[in-house]
C-alpha positions as CSV (number, residue, x, y, z in Angstrom):
1,M,81.5,-4.8,55.0
2,T,78.4,-3.7,56.4
3,E,75.6,-2.3,54.2
4,T,72.4,-0.3,54.4
5,E,69.3,-1.0,52.3
6,M,68.0,2.0,50.3
7,T,65.1,3.0,48.4
8,I,64.9,5.2,45.3
9,D,63.5,8.6,46.6
10,S,63.6,10.4,43.3
11,I,65.5,11.7,40.3
12,R,65.9,15.4,40.7
13,V,67.1,18.2,38.3
14,S,68.9,21.2,39.3
15,L,67.4,24.3,37.8
16,A,70.8,26.1,37.8
17,N,72.6,23.7,35.6
18,Y,70.2,21.0,34.8
19,Q,72.4,18.4,36.5
20,R,70.5,15.2,37.3
21,T,70.7,13.6,40.8
22,L,69.6,10.2,41.8
23,L,68.5,10.4,45.5
24,L,68.6,7.2,47.5
25,K,67.1,7.1,50.9
26,A,68.0,4.7,53.8
27,K,65.0,2.5,54.7
28,E,65.9,2.5,58.4
29,T,67.5,5.8,59.2
30,G,66.0,8.2,56.5
31,K,69.6,9.4,55.5
32,Y,69.8,10.2,51.9
33,L,72.5,9.6,49.4
34,P,72.8,11.9,46.3
35,I,74.5,10.6,43.3
36,W,75.0,12.7,40.2
37,I,74.1,10.9,37.0
38,G,74.0,11.9,33.4
39,P,70.9,12.9,31.5
40,S,70.4,9.9,29.4
41,E,70.9,7.7,32.5
42,A,68.3,9.7,34.5
43,D,65.8,9.6,31.5
44,A,66.3,5.7,31.2
45,L,65.9,5.2,35.1
46,S,62.9,7.8,35.0
47,A,61.1,5.7,32.3
48,I,61.8,2.4,34.2
49,L,60.5,4.0,37.5
50,R,57.3,5.2,36.0
51,D,56.9,2.0,34.0
52,I,56.6,3.4,30.7
53,P,56.2,0.8,27.9
54,F,58.6,0.9,25.0
55,P,58.1,-0.9,21.8
56,R,61.6,-2.5,21.9
57,P,63.7,-3.3,24.9
58,L,66.0,-0.7,26.4
59,T,69.5,-1.3,27.4
60,H,68.5,-2.4,31.0
61,D,65.6,-4.5,29.7
62,F,68.2,-6.2,27.2
63,L,70.8,-6.8,30.1
64,C,68.1,-8.3,32.4
65,A,67.2,-10.7,29.6
66,I,70.6,-11.8,29.1
67,I,71.0,-12.4,32.7
68,E,67.9,-14.6,32.9
69,T,68.6,-16.5,29.7
70,L,71.9,-17.5,31.1
71,G,70.3,-18.9,34.0
72,A,71.5,-16.0,36.5
73,M,69.4,-14.0,38.8
74,V,70.2,-10.6,40.2
75,K,70.3,-10.8,43.9
76,S,71.3,-7.4,44.8
77,V,73.0,-4.2,44.0
78,I,75.5,-2.4,46.1
79,I,77.1,1.0,45.8
80,D,80.3,-0.1,47.5
81,K,83.0,2.4,46.9
82,L,83.6,6.3,46.7
83,Q,86.8,7.1,45.1
84,D,88.0,10.5,43.7
85,D,84.4,11.8,44.1
86,T,83.0,8.8,41.8
87,F,80.8,6.3,43.1
88,H,81.3,2.5,42.3
89,A,78.7,0.0,42.2
90,K,78.3,-3.8,41.8
91,V,75.5,-6.0,40.6
92,I,75.5,-9.3,42.5
93,L,74.3,-12.2,40.4
94,T,73.4,-15.7,41.7
95,T,74.2,-18.5,39.3
96,D,74.3,-22.4,39.6
97,K,78.0,-21.9,40.2
98,G,77.8,-19.3,42.9
99,E,77.7,-15.5,43.1
100,I,79.3,-13.2,40.7
101,D,80.0,-9.5,41.3
102,M,79.8,-7.3,38.3
103,D,81.3,-3.8,38.5
104,C,79.3,-1.1,36.9
105,R,78.1,2.6,37.4
106,P,75.7,3.2,40.1
107,S,72.8,4.4,37.6
108,D,73.0,1.2,35.7
109,A,73.2,-1.0,38.8
110,V,70.0,0.7,40.1
111,A,68.2,0.5,36.7
112,V,69.0,-3.2,36.7
113,A,68.0,-3.6,40.3
114,V,64.5,-1.9,39.5
115,R,63.9,-4.0,36.5
116,A,64.9,-7.2,38.4
117,K,62.9,-6.1,41.6
118,A,66.2,-6.6,43.5
119,P,67.2,-4.7,46.6
120,V,69.8,-1.8,46.6
121,F,72.3,-1.5,49.2
122,V,75.0,1.0,50.2
123,D,78.2,0.3,52.1
124,N,78.0,1.9,55.5
125,E,81.4,3.7,54.9
126,V,80.2,5.4,51.7
127,L,76.9,6.4,53.2
128,D,78.8,7.8,56.2
129,R,81.1,9.8,53.9
130,A,78.6,10.9,51.3
131,G,75.1,10.6,53.0
132,I,73.0,13.7,54.0
133,D,70.3,14.4,56.3
134,L,67.9,16.6,54.4
135,E,66.2,17.8,57.6
136,T,69.4,19.0,59.0
137,D,72.0,19.4,56.2
138,E,72.0,22.4,53.9
């Protein structure tokens, strides 16, 4: 499996139906991957990206604290599958016993990656199938 490293371009909201889209951008090619996410996931991710302080830990803060407390580290995140129009992701953890792949939703995986300062990757097959070039695609 080959992968492309991505950056978070933005979270966008459709004015027609208020659907939220997480827009990832390939570091090298500039190709985009739009992933539709729920409103609460979009709000949580936006808060993380804007570094808004909260008096209590959010779910992703809590999850990262558990990972760290257990002696693991978030190595990376990969959006590795597109099945029935649904994206699938994994958080790759490094432990003293090796790597562990944890299945999760892409929005949660990206939120954890942002908190842990870990890279986000997309499987090239997924990017080829669902990626868009905003300069040439409608």
